[in-house]
N, C-alpha and C positions, 0 to 999 in steps of 0.2 A: 645543718638545721633542716626539719622537717619542713616538706611545700604545705603552706595550706588550702584545704580542701572548701570546695564550694559546699555548704549546708542542707542546701536548696533539695539535693533529692535524698537525702535523710528524712527531713521534714516531707516530703511526696511521700514518700512510704507508708510514714505514720498517717498521715490523712490517708490514707488509699485504707488501711487496715480499719481505721476508725468507722470510715465509711460503712464498709463490710459488716465491722460490729453493730453497727445500729440498725441496717439494715435487717442481719438476721433475728436479732432481737424485736424489731417492729413487725415481722414478717410470724413470727414465732407469736405474739400477744395477737396478733390479727386473726389467723388461721389455727390455732391450735388453744385445746384446753389445756387448763392447769391440773397437774397432778397425774395418779395413771388411767385417765380416763379418754386423754389426750394422748398419750405415750406412742411414739411409734417408730417401730423395730427398723435400724437399717445393716446391720451388720447381725445376723443370727441374734442371739439375746442380749452379747455384751455390747453392742453399743448402741444407743439410741436417743431419739431425742425427745426430753421431756419436761416439760415448761414449770421451772418454780419460781416463788419470788424470794430474794434473798435480801433481807433488811439489813444484812452485817458486811462481811470483808469476803475476798477473795474465797473460793471453795466452799461459800455456804458458812464460816465462823460469824461470828455477832459477837459485839461487843455489850455486854449486859448492865452499863450506865442506863441512867434517863436519859441522859444526853448523848452516849456513845454512836449515834448515827450524824448527829451534826458536829462531834467531833473526830469522826472518821471524813468526813463530808472537806472539810475544812482543811482536812490533815494531806486528804486526796489532792485538792486544789492546789496549797505550796509543793508539795511533793510535782506535780503536774508542771510548775513553772520549774521550779528547780532543776526537774530533769531536763525541761526544753533550753534552758538556758543554758548550762552545764554541756548537755551533747552539739550544740553551735558553739561553744568557747571550744572546746576540744577537736571540733571542722577546721577552726581556723588553725588552732595550735598544727595542724597536719597528724592528729590521732589516725591510729590503725581503721581502716576500711570496717572491716569485723565488728572493730567496737561501738564504731557509729551506728551499723546497721543493727546492733544487738539495742542498743539506747533506741532506736528508732521503736525496735518491737514495745519496749517497755515504755515508752513516753504514748504510744499509741494504747496500751492496754489501760492506763490510768486513764488517760483524757477518757474511752471510752467510758468506764466505770464514773467518771466523774457527771458525765449528762447524766447519767441512771442516777444519781443519787441527786444531782441538783434538779434537774427538769421532771423528771417522769413523775413526781409525786405531784405535779399540776397538769402536766399533757398527758398521763394517762390516767391518773387518780388511782395510785396504787400507792400512797404513805400510808405507812401502818394506822390501823385505828386507836386514836388518843396522839398523833402527833401535834405537839404544837401551831403548827406549821406547814404546808404541803411543799413548800420551798425546802430545799435542803434535806429531805426526808424521803425521798423516792427508793424504793427498790427498786435494786438492779435484777435483770432479767438473765435468768441462768438455762439453760438448756441441752449441753452436753451431758451424756449420761456413759461412761463408762461402766459397765455393771458386772464388773469380775469376782464380786463378794459382798453378801450384805448377810448380816446375821448378828446376832449374841455375842459379845463380847465376853470369854470369861471372868469369871468372878475373882479368880486369883490375880490377874492385869490390874495394875495400880493405877488408882484415878478411875478409869474408864471400865472396870471390870462392872460387870450384867447390864451392861447401856447395850441396846443397839445400835449397829453402823450400818451405815452403806457407803460407798463409793459416794465421794463429793460430786456433785454436779455441777459445772461450770460453765463459762461463755468464751467466746473467742476473744477478748479482752484479756481475762484468766492465763488464755494460753498464752497469748503474746507477752505477758509478762514473765511468766512461767521460763519461755523458750529464751528470750532475754537474758534472763540471769543465769539460766544454765551456760548458756551461750558464753556469758565473760568467765564464770568459773570454769570452765572447762579447757578455754581455748585464750585464757588470760596470758598465757607466756608467748603466744605468739602475738596478742595482742599488742605488746609492748615491746616485741623484738626490732631490730633494723628491718626499716621497708626498703621495697624496689626503688623509690627514690635516693634512698641515703646509699644503698648499693651500688646505683649510677654516678651519683657523684664523687665515690671514693674510688670508683675505676677513672673518671674523667682526671682525677685527682693524679695517679698513678700514670698516667697515659703523658699528662704534660710533664712531668716530673723525666719521665723517658727521654722524649722530643729535646725537652734543651740539654741533652748531652753527659760528660761527667763534669763533675762540680770541681772548683779550683782546688779543693784539698787532694784530688785524687792524682796519685805518684806518675803515673802514665803521663800527666801534665809534665811531667819536669824531665824529660825524656828530650834530648836536642834532636831535632831532625836536618840531617846532611844538607848542607848548600850546593848549587851547582858545581862550583868551585872544587871542591872535596869529592863531588862522584868524577869530574873527570882527572884529577891527578892518580883516584884507583884506581879507573879503567887504563890509564896509562901506565900504570907497574904493573898491573896484568899483564899486559902485552908485550913488556918488555921481556 
């Protein structure tokens, strides 16, 4: 049986990542101009800060339906509660630490973008024009731009042929979700293997069995041990 874990450290990591995500977004909103005019190069021409507003999903993807944004925000709220509850359940069930750290990152990313979608339309006034209400229609602030390729996709490519493409711009919340999911996919084998606690219990059981000595079925128990009188008779015979 796995030893129960305290979920507090994993929830604390989520809170820390949420704080970093929200601080970065508010700093970008306060001190940067949207678009190319306010772009800041960090490392050469391939890593930049580029302020854009994302009305849709992660990495700039969108839902085209009229109520797509509302559906997306409600979905994020449900996912946030489900991931948090599942992580606490796994912690109490003694799941692998690596799996719990990965889920903490995913939870932080989900909450970070939910805050944008739920409140930024009211607090920052960035809800798209024509939104029925600023609540649940806030646009997510993206700023991390890994610009390794942009241009027009060849016409022979299905669906996207002839369209202009640029590397998606994302935020820290998106990064947390991406890294958490990749960690689970890559290390899922080790996450579900026997942990060190189980190995210690197994070793303790083996040591306890060794200390108990041979079992009753051991044939060595049936060998009679010589008595003191028998030993004396044998000594007399040897002396004669």
